[in-house]
Structures are given as structure tokens and as C-alpha cells.
C-alpha positions as CSV (number, residue, x, y, z in Angstrom):
1,X,3.0,12.3,11.1
2,X,4.1,12.1,13.8
3,X,5.5,15.2,16.1
4,X,9.0,14.9,17.1
5,X,10.1,15.5,20.4
6,X,12.6,18.4,20.7
7,X,14.8,19.7,23.0
8,X,13.2,22.3,26.7
9,X,14.4,25.8,26.8
10,X,17.4,25.0,29.4
11,X,18.7,21.5,27.3
12,X,22.6,21.2,26.4
13,X,22.7,19.7,22.9
14,X,26.3,19.1,21.1
15,X,26.0,19.9,17.3
16,X,29.4,18.4,16.0
17,X,30.5,19.7,12.2
18,X,28.0,18.7,9.5
19,X,25.4,18.4,12.1
20,X,24.3,22.5,12.1
21,X,24.1,25.6,9.2
22,X,24.3,29.1,9.5
23,X,21.4,29.4,7.8
24,X,19.8,28.1,4.7
25,X,22.3,28.2,2.5
26,X,25.6,27.3,4.5
27,X,27.1,24.4,6.7
28,X,28.5,23.7,9.9
29,X,31.9,23.3,9.9
30,X,32.4,23.5,14.0
31,X,31.9,22.1,16.9
32,X,29.5,23.4,19.5
33,X,27.5,22.1,22.4
34,X,24.1,25.1,22.8
35,X,22.0,26.1,25.5
36,X,18.5,25.9,24.3
37,X,16.7,29.3,24.4
38,X,13.7,27.7,22.0
39,X,13.7,25.5,18.8
40,X,11.5,26.7,16.4
41,X,10.7,24.5,12.5
42,X,12.3,25.5,9.1
43,X,11.3,25.7,5.5
44,X,13.2,22.2,5.2
45,X,12.1,19.7,7.7
46,X,14.9,17.9,8.1
47,X,16.2,21.1,10.0
48,X,14.9,23.6,12.9
49,X,16.1,26.7,14.5
50,X,17.7,26.3,17.6
51,X,18.1,29.4,19.5
52,X,19.7,29.6,22.7
53,X,23.4,30.7,24.5
54,X,27.0,29.0,24.9
55,X,27.8,27.3,27.9
56,X,30.2,30.2,29.1
57,X,26.8,32.8,28.8
58,X,26.1,30.8,32.5
59,X,29.7,31.6,34.4
60,X,29.7,34.2,36.8
61,X,31.7,36.6,35.1
62,X,29.8,36.8,32.2
63,X,27.1,39.4,31.8
64,X,25.2,37.9,28.7
65,X,22.0,39.9,28.1
66,X,21.1,39.0,24.8
67,X,17.7,37.0,24.4
68,X,20.5,34.6,22.7
69,X,23.4,33.9,21.0
70,X,22.8,31.2,18.4
71,X,20.6,31.3,15.9
72,X,21.4,28.4,13.6
73,X,19.7,24.9,12.0
74,X,20.1,22.2,13.0
75,X,18.9,18.8,12.4
76,X,16.0,17.3,13.7
77,X,17.2,14.1,14.0
78,X,20.2,15.5,16.0
79,X,17.6,17.3,18.2
80,X,15.7,14.2,18.9
81,X,17.8,12.4,20.0
82,X,19.3,14.7,22.1
83,X,15.3,14.9,23.8
84,X,15.2,11.2,23.9
85,X,18.4,11.0,26.1
86,X,20.6,8.8,23.2
87,X,23.1,11.7,23.0
88,X,25.2,13.9,25.3
């Protein structure tokens, strides 16, 4: 099996409903843009953990001091397509 290329720290990942989950037993029903802090494998090879921030955390008026604001599972295919430049 070949290793997939995943988005690097600082990359922006757009997830739509059904492309992400808040945890192993949930399902995401909203749209989000996430600025990646890190990406890690999960117990389910179809999903990877993404730690990141919302784009608003980089605004001058935002004093986000958290290591990350998002901790979600994102479909591996979405992450690979983003890393390959095939998704906005």
C-alpha cells in the first residue's frame, strides 16, 4: 500500500457535510474551512484526524492561543485531493 500525501501545516482544507466527523461515532453536518496544524492516522483508514484552526483565528483581532480549535476526522480522500491541489 502506498502512503498518501496529506495537507501540510498551514494548508487550508474545506470540508462539506458528510466529509468529516466530530468523532468516531458522529457525522458532520456543516461546512468548515480548517487551517491545518497537523494530520494523523485514525483507527479507520477512511478517515484521518485533523487538528487545526478556523481562518478567523488568524485575524488581527483574534487572540487564539490554543494549540488547535478543531479536532475532527476528515475523509482521507478529501485530504489527499486537497494536498494534490484538486480541491479548493
